[in-house]
C-alpha positions in Angstrom: 86.5 112.9 79.9 87.2 113.2 83.5 90.2 111.2 84.8 89.8 107.5 85.5 92.6 106.0 87.7 93.1 102.6 89.2 95.0 100.8 91.9 95.8 97.3 90.9 97.5 95.3 93.7 98.4 91.6 93.6 97.1 89.6 96.6 100.4 87.9 97.6 100.4 88.2 101.4 100.3 91.8 102.6 99.8 95.4 101.6 103.2 97.2 101.3 103.3 100.9 102.5 104.4 101.8 99.0 101.3 100.1 97.6 99.2 102.0 100.1 100.8 105.3 99.0 100.2 104.4 95.3 96.5 103.8 96.1 96.3 107.1 98.0 97.9 109.1 95.2 95.4 107.6 92.7 92.5 108.2 95.1 93.5 111.8 95.8 93.9 112.6 92.1 90.4 111.2 91.4 88.9 113.2 94.2 90.8 116.3 93.3 89.6 116.2 89.6 86.1 114.8 90.2 87.2 111.6 88.5 86.8 107.9 89.2 89.0 105.6 91.3 88.9 101.9 90.2 90.1 99.1 92.4 91.4 96.0 90.4 92.8 92.9 92.1 95.5 91.3 89.9 94.9 87.7 91.0 95.8 85.8 87.9 98.6 83.9 89.7 96.5 81.3 91.4 99.4 79.6 93.1 100.4 82.8 95.0 97.0 84.4 95.7 94.6 83.8 98.5 91.3 85.2 99.8 93.1 86.1 103.0 95.6 88.2 101.1 92.7 89.9 99.2 91.0 90.7 102.6 94.3 92.3 103.8 94.2 94.7 100.9 90.5 95.5 101.1 90.6 96.0 104.9 93.7 98.1 104.6 92.1 100.4 102.0 88.9 100.6 104.0 90.8 101.5 107.2 92.5 104.3 105.3 89.2 105.5 104.0 90.1 105.0 100.3 86.7 104.0 98.9 86.7 102.9 95.3 84.0 104.1 92.9 83.1 101.2 90.8 83.4 97.5 90.2 81.3 94.5 89.2 78.1 93.6 91.0 78.4 90.6 93.3 78.8 87.5 91.2 78.9 89.6 88.0 82.2 90.6 86.5 80.9 92.0 83.3 80.5 95.6 84.0 80.7 98.6 86.4 78.2 99.6 88.9 78.0 102.8 91.0 77.7 102.5 94.7 78.8 99.7 97.1 80.5 97.0 95.1 83.4 94.7 95.0 86.6 95.4 93.1 87.4 93.9 89.7 89.2 90.6 89.8 91.4 89.6 86.9 90.6 86.0 87.5 87.1 86.7 86.5 88.1 88.3 83.2 90.0 85.5 81.5 87.6 85.5 78.5 88.5 89.1 77.8 92.2 88.3 77.7 91.8 85.3 75.5 89.8 87.3 72.9 92.5 89.9 72.8 95.2 87.3 72.3 93.3 85.8 69.5 93.0 89.2 67.9 96.7 89.8 68.0 97.4 86.3 66.6 94.9 86.9 63.7 96.6 90.2 62.8 100.1 88.7 62.9 101.1 90.8 65.9 101.7 87.8 68.1 102.8 84.2 67.4 103.3 80.9 69.1 106.7 79.9 70.4 107.4 76.7 72.3 103.8 76.5 73.5 103.8 80.1 74.6 102.4 83.2 72.8 104.9 86.0 72.2 104.1 89.6 71.2 106.0 91.2 68.3 107.7 94.1 70.0 108.5 97.2 67.9 112.2 97.6 67.1 112.3 101.4 67.1 112.7 103.4 70.4 109.6 104.2 72.4 109.1 107.6 73.9 107.4 107.7 77.2 105.7 111.0 78.1 105.7 110.8 81.8 103.9 113.5 83.9 106.4 113.1 86.8 109.7 111.8 85.3 109.5 113.7 82.0 110.1 112.3 78.6 112.0 109.0 78.6 113.2 107.4 75.4 113.4 103.6 75.8 115.7 101.8 73.4 116.2 98.1 73.1 119.0 96.7 75.1 121.7 94.6 73.5 120.0 91.5 74.8 116.6 92.6 73.5 118.1 93.4 70.1 118.6 89.7 69.6 115.0 88.9 70.6 112.9 91.9 71.5 109.6 89.9 71.5 108.1 89.0 74.9 105.7 86.4 76.2 102.1 87.5 76.7 100.7 84.0 77.5 102.8 81.3 79.1 102.8 77.7 77.9 100.3 76.8 80.6 97.8 79.2 79.0 98.2 81.8 81.7 98.3 85.4 80.4 101.2 87.5 81.8 101.2 90.8 83.7 102.1 93.0 80.7 99.1 91.8 78.7 96.4 91.8 81.3 97.5 95.1 82.7 97.1 96.8 79.4 93.8 95.1 78.4 92.3 96.0 81.8 93.4 99.7 81.5 92.1 99.8 77.9 88.7 98.2 78.6 88.2 100.2 81.9 89.0 103.4 80.1 91.8 104.3 82.5 93.1 107.8 81.6 96.0 108.1 84.0 98.3 105.3 85.3 99.9 106.5 88.5 102.3 103.9 89.8 105.7 103.3 91.4 108.8 104.3 89.4 109.9 100.6 89.5 107.2 100.0 86.8 108.8 102.6 84.4 110.9 99.8 82.8 107.7 98.0 81.8 106.0 101.0 80.2 107.6 100.7 76.7 106.0 97.3 76.3 102.7 98.5 77.5 102.7 101.4 75.1 103.6 99.0 72.2 100.6 96.8 73.2 98.2 99.8 73.3 99.5 100.7 69.8 98.9 97.1 68.6 95.3 97.3 69.9 94.8 100.6 68.0 94.3 102.7 71.2 96.2 105.6 72.5 97.9 104.8 75.8 96.9 106.5 79.1 98.9 109.3 80.6 101.7 107.8 82.8 102.9 109.2 86.1 105.6 107.2 87.8 106.0 108.2 91.4 109.2 108.0 93.4 110.1 105.0 95.5 110.0 104.9 99.3 113.4 104.2 100.8 114.4 103.5 104.4 115.9 106.4 106.4 119.4 105.3 105.5 118.6 105.3 101.8 118.3 101.6 101.3 115.4 100.0 99.5 112.5 99.2 101.9 111.9 95.5 102.2 108.8 93.8 103.7 110.8 93.1 106.9 111.7 96.8 107.5 109.9 98.9 110.1 106.8 100.4 108.7 106.8 98.4 105.5 103.5 96.6 106.1 100.3 98.6 106.4 98.9 96.0 108.8 101.6 96.9 111.3 99.9 100.4 111.7 96.6 98.8 112.5 98.2 96.4 115.0 100.3 99.2 116.6 97.3 101.5 117.2 98.0 104.3 114.7 95.2 106.5 113.5 94.4 106.3 109.8 94.3 110.1 109.4 97.9 110.3 110.7 99.0 107.5 108.3 97.2 109.2 105.4 98.8 112.5 106.2 102.3 110.9 106.5 101.9 109.0 103.2 100.9 112.2 101.4 104.3 113.6 102.3 106.2 110.7 100.8 106.9 112.0 97.4 104.4 114.9 97.3 104.9 118.5 98.5 102.0 120.8 99.3 102.4 124.5 98.9 103.6 126.6 101.9 105.8 123.7 103.1 103.0 122.5 105.5 103.2 119.0 107.0 100.0 118.6 108.9 97.0 118.8 106.6 93.4 117.7 106.8 92.2 115.3 104.2 90.0 118.0 102.7 93.0 120.3 102.4 95.0 117.6 100.8 92.3 116.8 98.2 92.1 120.4 97.3 95.9 120.9 96.9 96.9 117.5 95.4 97.9 117.4 91.8 100.4 115.4 89.7 102.8 118.3 88.9 103.6 118.6 92.7 104.9 115.0 92.9 108.6 115.1 93.6 111.1 113.6 91.3 113.5 112.2 93.9 112.9 109.1 96.1 111.1 109.6 99.4 112.8 108.8 102.7 110.7 107.0 105.4 110.9 109.1 108.5 109.3 107.1 111.4 109.8 110.0 113.9 107.7 112.3 111.7 105.0 109.7 111.6 105.0 109.4 115.4 104.8 113.2 115.7 101.8 113.3 113.3 100.2 110.4 115.2 100.6 112.2 118.5 99.1 115.4 117.1 96.1 113.6 115.7 95.6 111.5 118.9 95.7 114.7 121.0 92.9 116.2 118.8 90.6 113.2 118.8 87.0 113.8 119.8 86.3 112.3 123.2 83.9 109.6 122.1 86.3 108.3 119.5 89.2 108.5 121.9 87.3 106.4 124.5 86.4 103.8 121.9 89.9 103.4 120.6 91.4 103.4 124.1 89.0 100.7 125.4 89.7 98.7 122.3 93.5 99.0 123.0 93.0 97.8 126.5 90.8 94.9 125.4 93.5 93.9 122.9 96.0 93.8 125.7 93.6 91.5 127.8 92.2 94.3 130.0 88.4 94.3 130.3 87.4 97.8 131.2 83.8 96.7 131.4 84.4 95.6 135.0 84.7 99.2 136.0 82.1 102.0 136.1 81.8 104.0 132.9 82.5 107.3 134.7 85.7 105.9 136.3 86.9 104.6 132.9 86.4 107.9 131.2 88.0 109.8 134.0 91.0 107.5 133.9 91.3 107.9 130.1 91.0 111.7 130.3 94.2 111.8 132.2 96.0 110.0 129.3 94.8 112.1 126.4 97.7 113.8 124.7 100.3 111.9 126.8 101.0 109.1 124.4 101.3 108.5 120.6 100.2 105.0 119.5 97.3 103.3 121.2 99.3 100.2 121.9 101.3 102.2 124.4 98.2 102.9 126.4 97.8 99.7 128.4 101.4 100.0 129.6 101.0 103.7 130.3 97.7 103.5 132.3 97.1 99.9 133.0 97.4 100.6 136.7 93.9 102.0 136.7 92.4 98.6 135.8 94.1 96.2 138.1 94.4 95.4 141.8 97.9 94.1 141.5 100.7 96.6 141.2 104.1 95.4 140.1 106.9 97.9 140.9 109.5 98.8 138.4 112.6 97.1 139.8 115.2 99.8 139.2 112.8 102.5 140.4 112.1 100.5 143.6 115.9 100.3 144.3 116.1 104.1 144.1 112.8 105.2 145.6 111.9 102.5 148.1 114.8 103.1 150.4 114.7 103.2 154.2 114.7 107.0 154.6 111.8 107.3 152.2 109.5 105.1 154.3 108.7 107.7 157.1 108.1 110.3 154.4 105.6 108.2 152.6 103.9 107.4 156.0 103.6 111.2 156.6 102.2 111.6 153.1 99.7 108.8 153.7 98.5 110.6 156.8 98.3 113.9 155.0 96.2 112.4 152.2 93.9 110.7 154.8 93.3 114.1 156.4 92.8 116.1 153.2 89.5 118.0 153.2 88.6 116.5 149.8 90.2 113.8 147.8 90.7 115.8 144.6 93.7 116.9 142.6 93.9 120.4 144.2 93.7 119.2 147.8 96.1 116.3 147.2 98.7 118.7 145.6 98.5 121.0 148.6 98.8 118.1 151.0 101.9 116.7 149.3 103.6 120.1 149.0 102.9 121.0 152.6 104.3 117.6 153.7 107.4 118.1 151.7 107.9 121.6 153.2 107.3 120.3 156.7 110.0 117.6 156.2 112.4 120.0 154.6 112.7 118.1 151.3 112.0 118.9 147.7 108.6 118.1 146.2 110.2 115.5 143.9 111.4 113.5 146.9 107.8 112.9 147.8 106.4 112.6 144.3 108.5 109.7 143.1 107.8 107.2 145.9 104.2 108.1 145.8 103.8 107.6 142.1 105.7 104.3 142.3 103.5 103.1 145.2 100.2 103.7 143.4 101.1 103.0 139.8 104.3 100.8 139.9 105.9 103.1 137.4 108.1 106.2 137.3 106.1 108.1 134.8 102.5 108.4 133.6 99.6 110.8 133.9 99.6 113.8 136.2 100.1 112.4 139.7 97.4 114.5 141.5 94.8 113.8 138.8 95.5 110.0 138.8 95.2 110.0 142.6 91.8 111.6 142.3 90.6 109.1 139.7 91.9 106.1 141.7 90.0 107.4 144.7 90.9 107.4 148.4 90.3 103.8 149.1 92.6 102.5 146.3 95.3 105.1 147.0 95.5 104.4 150.7 95.5 100.6 150.1 98.3 100.9 147.6 100.4 103.1 149.8 100.0 100.7 152.7 101.1 97.8 150.4 104.2 99.8 149.3 105.2 100.6 152.9 105.2 96.9 153.6 107.8 96.1 150.9 110.3 98.9 151.7 114.0 97.8 152.1 
């Protein structure tokens, strides 16, 4: 039987980066082995769950490209279907859980206690054969020696995580449970439940935790903890996927940038690292920059225009050729797309606000006649293109006996309001003669 794996998140508000990494490792293993990736929403806690939280999970997985292989047909939670389908929802499987509880009660493997149902936990040690951690022998703690049995259905009739998790894995024929190492402490109970149902447990692979760069446990408030933050910040899913792969898994040859196809080919459980992973935001930014630089033009334009629209800048007011030419000067010059409106917003506004500190440094009295000379040189240039404008600026600097930078900085500030950005000569060409001359005139009027 080919591997069947699952990702089983609880819809309680957001999708943690650790959960996304767990989903990815399961998906990669399924794709590597030709197996099946099942998505199961553990939504039995009605008080904490919401459709909005479910949507966050589904949208996050879709954004990453982690497509699941089966689930119930719409409105039918009774069986799998290949092709487009929804995930399984535990809230739609209550009859399954109740039948299993009754079976345990009838065989004397569970009993009622103060309105709740408790499972008779085995007293002898449980050996967990883990594909990542190795063999782990789980003995009862001193506290558990007194009462090793555990609740599988609360007094309000609600089945608990341990029970539903095992029943779903059993009935969905899950062969490998790949999950965070923090679940290792639950595994002995799960193995005991499988034994009670007369079924061999799946293979377990507990993957290392993701820690902050300083080694502390990552909380939901830490940078990078929520997958939604990557969508909001303008990261590319392929960069995030690549980064997540490296959090606890090591490809051969020590490579860091891999295509998804290469990752699927190389990924296997024995290569998952034993030690906890450190979240390296600088590495993520580097990967993002690399993927952004390599984007096909059409996708780059689409994402860039979306980033401007999100910032309140409507590029539809400008000719398409102008928009594309402006964006071409930005490609490879920034990392996340949310940086783009601040980096190149000057292309799409008639109001230039000057950087205050830069104006104090560059808009000084002695710079005014130089900028006037440069204005005249631009006006007389044989063509208003990058090559001619570069020649005009450098010749003006030479005639004035100053370094090129002395001319570049006031010019850039005058036409963009900033001290850095795309190549000066190319952005001048894109802006065009009319805009450039008007902006220089405006700057000359505000000199100290």
